[in-house]
N, C-alpha and C positions, 0 to 999 in steps of 0.2 A: 822682270819687275819694271823695267823702263817701259815695256809694251804695255803693262796693266795700267801703268800711270798715265799714259797716252790715251788709253781709251777712257778711263775715267774722266779726265780731263775733257775729253769731247763730249762724253754725256751731259757733262754740267755746263758748257757751252750751248748745248742742244737746249737744254732746259731752260737757260736765258734767252732762247730765241736766236743764237747765233751757230752758224755752222761754218767751221773752220775750213779752209782751203787747203786740206792737208792731203798730200799724195803717198805717205809712207806711214801713217799712224798705226797701221796693222802690220809693219814690216817687221819680221821676227831676225833676230841678229844674224848676220851672215847671207841674208836675202839681198839680191840685188835692188836697186832702188828703181820704182817704177817710173816709166818715161812714156813721153807721147801724150795726145790729148787727156784732159780730165774730164770726168761726166761731170753735168751740172749738179750742184748740191741739192738733196731732196728739202722740200718744203719745211720749215721749222715745226718740229712735234711732230712729222709726219710718222715717225717711227715709235712713238711714246706709247707704250702700252702699260696700263697700270697693272701693278701686282696683286690689285684687290679682287677677290672673287666673288663674283656674282651669282645668285642663285635665283630661281624663279619660282615663286610661291602659288602661282596660278595666272590663268588668262580668262577675263570674263567679258562677253560679248553682250551689251546691254543697251535696252533702249528707253525702259522707263522704270522697271522693276524686274529683278533677276536675283537667282541664287547660282551658286557654284555649279550645281549640277545641270544648269540650265532647263529647268523645269517649265519656265514661261517660255511660250513659243515667240519666235522673231518673226516680226511683221516685215515682209517684203517691201522694200523701199522707202521703209522708215528711217528718219535719222538715227544711226547708229554709232555707239561708239565701245572700241576693244580697250579694255584697262588690263594693263600687264602690271602684276604685283611682284617687286623684287625685293632682295634680302643681299646684303653685303657685309663683308669681314673686314670692314674698316674700324677705325678707332673713333671715328667722329661721323656724323652725318654727311652725305654728299649729295649733290645734284646730278641728275643724269638726263640726257635726252637720247632719242633713237630713231630708227627707221623701220616701218613694219612693211611686209609684203603681203597682199591679199589676193586670192585670185577664186574665180568660179570652177569649180570641180566638174568634171575630172580634168580637161585640159584648157582651161582660160588661161590668158595671158597675165602674168603677174602685174600687179599695180603697187609702186612704192607711195607709202604715205608717211609724212614727217610726224612726229608726236606735236601735240598742240602745245606743248611748253615742257619745262623741266618737272621731273619728279624728285621729291627728297626720299632718299633711302636712310633710315636711321637704323643703326645696327641693335639700337634698344629694342627694337620692333622686330628683329630678324625671326622668321618663321611664324609670325604673327598677323595672320590674314585680315582679322576682321577690322582692327585700326586703319589698315590701308582701303579696304572697300568703303569705310566711313567717311573717307576724306579725298576729295578730289585731286589734292596736291600731293598724295603719297602714292599715287599709281601713276604709270605712264600712259598718257591718253592718246588715242589716234581716232580721229573721226574718218569713217569708211567712206569712201566713193559711193555714189548711189548705184553704179555699174556693177558692183560686186555684192548688191543687197538683194539682187533680183529672186524671184523664188528657186529655190534649189540649194545646194551644198556650197559652201564657202570654205576656204582654208586662209588663216591668217597665221604669220611666222614673224617674230622678231629677228632681223637680220644684222642691224647695226645698233651698237650701244656706246656711249660714250659718256664720260665725266665732263662737267662744265666747271670752269674755275677752279684749277686750271685744266687745260684739255688733257683728256688721256682716254685712249681707247680702252674698252672694256670687252672681255671675252662674253659672247653671247650665249646665255644657258640654253642647252639643247631642247628643254622642254617647253620654252616659250612659244607655243604653238597651240592651236585649237582648229577644228573643224564645226562648224555649225550649220544649221539648216533655216533659211527663210521660208515663211509660208506666206501664200496668198491670203490677204484678208481685205473685205470691201471697205469702200471709204465711209466716213462719218456723213450722213447727209443732214444737215441741219439748215433751218431758217430762223433767224432771230428778228423778233418784231418788237421793236423799239416803241414803247407806248409813251406817247405824247399827253401830257395831262395838265390841268389848270390846278392850282394851289396856293393857299395861303391868303391873304388879305393885306392889299389888294392882290388879286390873283395873278399868278406868275405863272408862265409856261415852262414845264420841266420835261427834260428827255435825256436818255443816257448820252454819255460823251464818244466822241471818236475814239478814246484811247479804251473806253470800257468795251467796245466791239472788237478793237484790235487783240485786247489781251485775253478776250474769251477765246477768239480763233486760235491764237498762238498756245495757250494752254492746253485747249482741247488737241491739237496737233501734237503736243509734247508730251502728255499725260495719258492720252487715249490709247487703244490698240489699233490705230490706223497710221496708214503713210500719208493720207491726204484727207481734208475736210472740205465737202463739196457745200460751200458757204454761201449764204444769201442772207441778206439784211434789209430792211425798211422800217422806216417810222411811219406809224398809223396813230390817228388820234384816238384817246381813250374813250369808251362807251359812255363815262361820265366824269365829272370832275371829282377830286379828293373829297373825303376818304372814300376808299373801296379796299378790298382784299383781293387776295390772290384767287380765290375761288371765281370772283367775278371776272377777272381777267382770265382765268382758264375758259370758262364759257366763251369769252369773246375769241381766244385764239382758237378753240375748236372749230368755231363758226367759220372763221376766215381760212382755217386748213382746208375745210370741207370745199369751200369756193375754189379755194386755189388749184386744188387737186382735179377737181371737175374742169379746171382751165388749162390743165396739161402739166402742173408740177408734179415731179416724181412722187408716188404714191408712197414712197419708202421714206419720204422725208419728215423728220422730227421737228417739231414747231416749239417755240419758246417765247414766252412773252417777257420783255426785259424794261424794269421799272426802276428809274434813278430814284435815289432817296433824297434828293436834293438838299445835299449837304448834311443829311442825317434828320432831319424833320419830317420826311415823309416816308419813313421805313416801312416797306411792304414786305412781311414774312414771306418766304417761298413756299410753294406748295406743287406739288405733281399730281395731275388729275386722274391718279390710279397707277398700278404697279402691275403690269400686264403679266400673265402667267405664261402666255405664248406670244409669239412675235406680233406686235400690234404699234404699228408708227403711228396711228391716230391718237395714241396717247400724248398728251400735251403737259407742259409746266409752264411755271412763271416764276420769277424772283427777282429780288432786288440788286442795285449795283450801287457802287458809290466809292470814296477815298478812304472810308475807314479801314484802318490797319489790323483790327481785332487783335493787337498785340502780336504779330507775326508777319502778316503779309504787307510787304514794303515796296510792291510795284506799281502802285498807284491806282488799282482797281481791285476790289474784293469779288467783283462778278463773275471773275474767271473761275475760280474754284467752287463758288456757290452754283453757278450754272452748270457746272460738272457734276455736281450731288444732284441736282433737280434732273438732270438728263439721265443719269444713272437709274433712277426710279423708271423712266420710260423705257429702259431697256430691261427691265425686270429685277432690278436690284434693290433689295430691302435695306432697312437701315442696319448698321454694325451699332448694337444698342451700348454704347459708351458715352460718357460724358454728357448725359441726358436724354440721347436718343431713343425713343420707344419705339413700338410697332414693328420690331424688326424680325431677323432669323438668324439662326446660327452663325455665329463667325470664328473662323479658325484660329485667330491670333489673339494674345491677351490685350487688354486694355485698349481694344480697337487699333493696335499698332500695325505697322506693316510687317512685322517679325516678331517671333517669341523673343524670349531671353537670350537665345542663341545667337541672334543677329544673321541668321541664315539668308534672309531676304533684304536686300539693300536697294532703296530707291535710287534714280540717278535721273536728273533734269540734265537733258542734253542741251538746254539753253537756246535762246533766240537772240542772235547779235543783232538783228535789225532794231530790236527793242532794247537793247543794252542789258538783256537777262544773261547772266554768266552760266556756264555749266557748273553744275554742284552736285556732289553726293548727298543723299537722304538717308542717315542712318535708321535703320528698320524699326528701333526701340524709341527713336524721339519722334518721327512722324507717324502720322494715323490715317487710315483709311477715308477717303471722301465722303463715304458714305455714314460716317460717325458724327457727331458734333464737336469732335475735339479740335485742337489747333493743330497746325502743322498738316495741312492735309495734302494727300496724293492718292493715287491707286495702288492698293494692294495686289499681289497677285491672285488673290481671290477674287476680286472685282475686274481686274483687268481681263483675265480670262472668262469672266462670267459675260462681260460686255462683249468681248471677241465673239464668243459662241453665238450670243444673240445677233451679232450683226451678220454673221454668215446665214443665219436662219432668215432673216428679214430680207437679205439680198436674194434669196429665191422667191421672194413675193413679187406679184406683178408691179411693174412700174408705170403701168396705164390704168386708165379706168376700165372697169367691168360692167359690161352692159348687161342688163336682164336676161336670163338664158345662160349665163356664162361666158358670153362673147366678150373678149378682151377688146376693149378700145385702142386706138392708136394712140401712143404717148406723144403729145405735141398737138392734138387735135381736141378742141373743146367739145364737150357733150352738149346736146341738143336733142330735144324731142320725146325724151324718155319721162321727164318729170318726177319731182318728188317735194315733199315739204321735209325740211330739216329743223329738227326742234332742239334746242339745248336749255337745259334748266338746271338751276342749282338746288340741293337739297339737303335739309338739315335735320337728321331723322332723331337726334336727342330732343329737338324742341318742336319737330313735328310741323316744319313748315317748308315751303319750297317757293321758287320763282322761276318763272318761265322767262330766262334771258332774251334768247333769239328765236324768232320763226321766222324762215326764210323759203321763198319759193325758188327751187333750183330747177335748171333744165336737164339734169341727169342724175342718176346714182353715184355715190363715192365709190372707190375701188374697194374690194373686200368688203362692202357692206352689203347688207340685204334690207329691203324694204319690209317694215314691220307688217303684221298681218293681223287684221281685225278678228276679234273673237266676241261672241255675246258676252254679256255681263253674267249670264247664268253659270257660264263656264270657268269665270275667275275664280282661281284657288290661290290662295296666299301659300307662298313657297315654304318649306320647313325652315328655311334658313333665308335671311334677308327679309325686306320691305317688300309689300305691295305696291308697285307703282304702276299706274295707267294713266296713258294719255286719251281724253275723250274728246272727239271732233264732232262738232254741230254743224249743220249746214242750215242755210234760209229757209229751206221747205219745211223744217219742223219735224222732220224724220227722226226714228230712233237713231242716237249718236253712235258713231262707230267707237269701239274702244281697243286700244293698242297696249298690250302689257309690254313694260320697257324694262330694262335692265338697270340696276343702280351700280355706278362706278365709284368705289369708295376712295376719297382723296389719302393721298401719303403724307408723311410729315406731321402726322398728329401726336401730340404728346399726350403722356397720362392726365385724364381730366378733361381734355379737349373734347368739344361736340363732335358726334360722327357725321361727318359731312361728305357729300360727293356731289356728282353729276349724272345728269341722264343725256345721252347723245342718239338721237334715234331719227331716222329717216321714214316718214309716212308716204302713202301714196296720195298723188293729187286727188285733190277733192273738188267738185264744181260747186260754186256758191257757199263755200265754208264761210261761215260767221265768227264761230269763236272756238276756244280750245281750253279745255279744263285739264289740270294736273291733279291727279287724285292718289293721295298717298294713304294706305290702309284704310281704304274706303271714304275716305273726307277729302273734299275739294280744298285744296291748300293754295290755288292761284288760277287765275283765269287770263287768258289771252284774248283779246277782241280785236277783229280785222279792222284796219284803218281805211282810210280812203286810199284809192287808185288813182292812177293817173300817167300820163306819159312824160317823157323828157324831151325836152327842145333846146336847141340853141347852146349847145356847149361851146364854151370860148374861154380864154385867157381872162383873167380877171383884170379889172381896172386898178390902177395904182391905189385909188382909195379902198378898193375892196382888198388889196393885198396887205395894205396898212391895218384894216379892220381884222385880217385874219390872225389868230393868236398863236403866238410862238412860231418854233420852226426856223430852219435856215433862211436867211433873207435871199439865198439864191434858189430856193425851191420854189417851183411855180404853183400857182394858185388857178385852178379851174372853176367856172362856176356854170349853171345852166338855169333853165327855166322849167318848172312843174307846171307843164301845160294840160288842162282839162282835167285835173283833179276831180274825180268823181266821188260823191258821197252818196250815191245810191247804194242802197244795202248796209251802209257804215253804221254803225250805232252812235247813237248821239254822244258827243263829247269824245269819239273815239280819234285817235291821232292820225296824223297825216302819214304818208309813207315814209320809208328810211330808205336811204340811197347806199347801193355799193358802187364802188369806182374799181374799175380794172384796166391796167395798162398791159399792152402787147408791143414788145420791140421786135417780133419776127413776124409781122404781117398776120397776126391773128392765130398762128399756131399754138402759141401758149399765152397765158394770161396770169397776171399777178395782182393781189388786192392792194389798192393804194389807199382806200378808205373804205368803212364798213360801218355799218348802222348809223349813217350819217342822219342827221335830222334837218339840217340846213342843206340848201343846194349848192354846196361850195366844198372844195378839197384841198389840201396842200399836199402836193406830191412829192416824195422823196426823191431826189434825183439818182440816187443809187439805183433805183427801178429803171432808170432810162438809158442806164449803161453809156455804150457808143453809138447807139441806134442814129439813124439819119432822120427817121420817121417814126411816129409813135401813134398807136391807134388806141383811143379812149373808149372805155365802154361804160356808160352809166346805166344802173340798172334801178328803177323805182321797184318797191314791193311793198304790199301790206301784210307779208306772211303768208299768204295764200295764192296771191297771183302776182303776176310781175311784168313789168313791160321794160324794154332794154332800147338805148340809143347809142349809136357808135360814131366817132368821127378820126378822121386821119389828121395829125397835125405834125410839122415839121419840127424836129427837135431844136432847131435854131430860133423857132418862134417861142420856145417855152423858157 
């Protein structure tokens, strides 16, 4: 009895953080007293083992959206969180932390990972998986190191579990483990063109903020099925002052993209025009220029950005999910027809949600510490698919896997330009010598009109694109479905014009009652002495483009301080270049025809690749976004003057320190 009381007294002292210097606490009556050196006492609480029994309800490995069957593919090298769901037979909620081990199978070394914070185990929710999946605080969360997220199989298992406040070791449930497979997925290749424009009275220059770009990139990395985003951004001047709509910006972006790709930009890159709403007074509704049924990275989109919360988005910019929606169209995704979205396709979950009422699928935002964005669970019945018009937007498993499938298909496309005859050009080498006329026009079928927006003489043919073939007008037949659209090209010789049937690309993001709008995007063969071009819709000429004056470009230079002050908008640190339009010729130009337009391109790799810094410029001046310059020591600048059918270019190498 005395021995039992001594042991109990020792336990009480251990709990109080005291270990007695006792040499005979466990000695039975009649046993000799222990002599000799006494071992040092164990640390306080070292042998405290809780009597609570903990069970494991499941282990989930998630990156953005998942169910417990793990039907959503895990993307190799993407930020990955292991969530361990636990129950305990305690009388009140307890907080626990733990250690997870992870290894690549079959024989990779184990990596120990501490939990990101405590999880609360509420005995009232024992055996209930759903409430734990829908709250980041009710699961034990572990951020896996990238080294165990390479393509292949990985095993994770919980190896240590303890209660906090007061500390007590807990027995680890034997089933707290899982094997998963990570799969190779191509990167997301995007280029965001911030559109700088003049609006208001008096006119004020407006452009997206640095935060807009940062949060778009962060959101795409977190929500899209990719481990990385091959990101590029640049600010370019809009083709006109406010007001304008997304169809105008889309034709502008299409023209720039073709120029960039011919300059060596990866042909699998998706382009997006980003327009600031100027605090709300200049909101431009977003629009994708088509929903391709097959892989087609040339499909572009544009949309707004700003600080409006829309009642749920509190990170400082709504441009992130809005851009994610429009990009979804360019990867072949239709609307989920909920909350007012129309023109869609069947969607597997009710009300546009991430999950049906059973909550089987749950979203999970792995967060972005650099932007102060916490990790959080996204309940599948509260959050909605990004292709809907609902609030609380994220990617459903349906959209996530669909975009991943399209990314894999697009990755198989050529990265470089394709020359006539099917020869693939070297990526990183700008095209020259083949020649084409690039025509982009906006068309409104409901109202029966169209506008030729951009006609550009190019040195080459865009990757994956073919030159249109002329057909005699007598052979033109209106398709059983869709409009009849023809580009009619005239020359100064007065000969019979050439006619080129072109396809209509319908816009996405149209609601019931909206006009049926779209674009044409065509490459015509070069034509000597071309004078004008007609856009013909269902047999009627709806617009005419007339060749303007031509001329050479001379004397590219850094603008004077006076010219820099006159340059409207932009970052004060952005360099401004000017040039002279020398020898502008009016021969053959129609009376009143406009002067040439200018395209300015920048190369930071000695001419291997070129990026557009200004397009469709009417004045011999451009403000260059410093993002295009990178860390280059020298920069090559190319200025091209074109009247649509002919062009002339001049290049100059400038030290970056002089800009």
